[in-house]
C-alpha angles and dihedrals in degrees: 000000000000126000120244136182124243118185116216114166121231093014125120121202150190128213127224133178116241129220114295095234140030134205141201108247091211094061105008090232114160118232127197123237113223129193132062116007093237107045117179143211112217112216112189123194134185128109087349134006118261128186123204116195126187125174146172110198137180110219121175091328094317122117106212131177132195145163137195141182113204136175118229137187101220092203093056110037116213133167137247134207130210132178119239098207111298098309111066141012124218113217111195119198111189129195116198124205115193114249102158137325093285109024126062129188109231128213115176147167120213119206121198111213118190110232097240125183134350112315107142131196097192129045089223088068093060114104089224145333101241120093140155092241130022115195116201108214133024099224139116097306100029096063091048090054093045091051096048096045093051090055079086104071090206092064121082119202134191119193115200113203120183094201138067133279118282091215113118096359097144095192088060097040098049110065093208091064093063093114092057089060091055090062123079108286143142092270095070138043092248094226124174128193126246113263109296116222089199089058094049092263098309124146115222131201116256106188118205119185122255096184137083106274092039118215091349086069096052109023130101091271092233110152111205123156096196126222133317087243092060093062096037086057089051088054093048094049094047098037088232118119088198088082094056123112095251093051094045097045093086088056091056088055091045090056099044130080105183109218129191116247114262094250090054092222120168104276097186108132093021098086142358111254091198090070096054143069130222094190103064128097109245117073116235125176149152117259124257115260094261095144106039097162093053092043091052091055093048094051093042087058089066089055095047097042103029095153097052098030111022119184112265112207095196127012090201097061094105091253105073101182118135137026128296150126121321122242118210141182094255128125127182092353093305133100114262114216136173086259097051092042112029092032093041120139095272090056107033088056090071109115091221096058120079130171124196119196128205089031111137113188115223101183148323115273143193097048118201142152134256121181089342094308129114118257135181126209100202154359125251117214143162134205096230132359092267097040132105120279122245131188125222112200122220116201095187114015146347112220119199110211103152097120135251092310104031097045096054091044089058091047093052095048089048091057098259115127142055107350096216092051093047093047091052088058094046094249113139111237113235096167124017106219110156092185093068108115094006128110090046106175128187131166117241116225134189131179132230121195143189134191113235138196094234125097091202095097139108088258090067087066102036093048096046118066094193094052091042091056093044092053092044090051089051090053090049090053101044111355088244135116130054093324090064093074139045130249100276128062109179139029130212127197126197132189115198120224115266089230091063091061094044094049090053094045093247129135116231105253097197125107095243148307095307092055126095122220094206136041121196123196118202119211128181090219147024105313107177103333112133107248112238124132091353094055093118096034131100108252140183123198143198120206115208118206123191098219105192107034117185091205116099133192139174146241113219140152130241099191138051089225106102091207095059116100116263123240110255119195112170093180094224117197095351087136119067091217089067091054090046091054090048091052092050089048092057090052091050093050094046087053091051092057090052090069111119093247091069099047099091093035104053119070102183143325119264088228122024101234095153094082098041122113120234090261091051091049090051090052090048091053093049091047097049109028119113136163128298084206095242101127111167145141101062093127098030124188121235139169115300093248096041116120092221136053133065105245133033123233089277088057092246115143108255111253092017138090130212089015119108136171119214114174141077092293089080094063107118087200130013112252125244096265140014118338100228100088094042090051091053090051094047086054095047093052092038090057090053090051089054091048091050089057097050108026 
């Protein structure tokens, strides 16, 4: 690594020597650094920190050079990625230790990542713009479909992702940084809803991913399949038994690669191995035992309150009722996404699979007709809102996989949707489908918290720079320690008695007797509670999710400009039954924390809900609820002869041919849990449906 000079006016700097060797984190091979014997990092500091890196590396016989200038927030270490020619990428993961207000000592690891496969940044790099299949979106479902279709070497696939590369994005890679991804950042679209009457007029954030891997690269990593009833209801609504639990179960196994936790503790009694697969693609695991005191209290609750909170051996059994250990998309202490798994080196090397980043699709083009049904010959996209438009041709099918917001936006701008609404915007209607953008379903969530007398909490790390850096350094060394897992450790699932609904003149909104109404996440720290008087305290929290909301909203557009933000209305708490379920959930959770195991551990609640009336609890819910970030259903599937819905049971857009939707927007109902695992399974079966058509 040779030194080089970068001139930046009005900046003062300090110079530090880097490590004397680097390694590839995929194989742990050591690479030599060649150049001057005393290479330097140049760390510049003034109104904001700036890092300038220059290198000259020898990598498997290749002499490669690179340079980079990158902003950093020294109080919140991130990472940066820079290409070294076309052969390797250097991913720099810095850790800052405060020295004074200007200078920072820098300890870093540098990972060399071979640039494998065909992930392109610029359309000019593509070998062509004609493919068998063009997939719009590079998210959770899209990469599954791209992977499975290119198992056939005769199929060519182009994935168009509007966002950035996932490579080297430390907030996505390190599980502990999950909360940073839930704040406004460059890796999501930073959408908010319209004012929600059910939330007393508040807008709420509705994050949508803007990164390769989609929501799998920035979600909470929780992997919940849902209940058998959820999928049997899918089958009943669509008239297709292929969407039933029994028929989909092999696809769950096809997706999942069960991975031991990084601390390799004995996991017997924490999950049921018979329900899992070790031969799939996407890593799923239990967390390491980073918070043993908190975990002990959670599990002891199931022994002390077995009727209300029975122990649940495995939350992915199809009957998620009870309390047990959380399963997450984490492998080897790192987040597993559809990009890191389904676009892994062994797959992205296929010559028939290409991915283009920064490619925002505006609409479908070249309309035609086939057997009386609408077809499109290509996809129009731009690399930036002011950039030139390009067209990618699809010889066989266009597959929309841009999520519950992006997919319907493309449909609208292509002339598919409610005719009156399109006409009002000056968009010619090619296919009148009033259901497009309707049935939007999201799960409301609100957080309860308590101060505790233990220092073994997330707050001990987030409030202590020294400990934060020590734990981060441990993760850098071995991908172990607290940074190897997310914020939550256990999940609880509650089904309310049928009599409660009947006595309040409500209809049970769940899919059936195996389905919970409420999900509770347990975190050994402050997970989403606004910090006020407890800012320096040690806190635990319980997140309550209303799993089967009756309330519905919509995703629409109010402009003919495809680069304008869509209008998102999740319709939170429009239905009184949703508020009722939330109120009952609070009572259930308050009862849980009265178990004897918590009595010497909890100091006080953050908010005194115990003495609130039902009306006061309802107001609290409306004032504090936000989104669980599980928006789905905006292009719902229905039976082939149904007069509503957007896609048929084969996921083909109704009234169209060679146009399919494969993502969470096709859910007719949201499942009883998080939407990540169901989306993977929709994609796995969806890919098979495409193959059945063309093989």
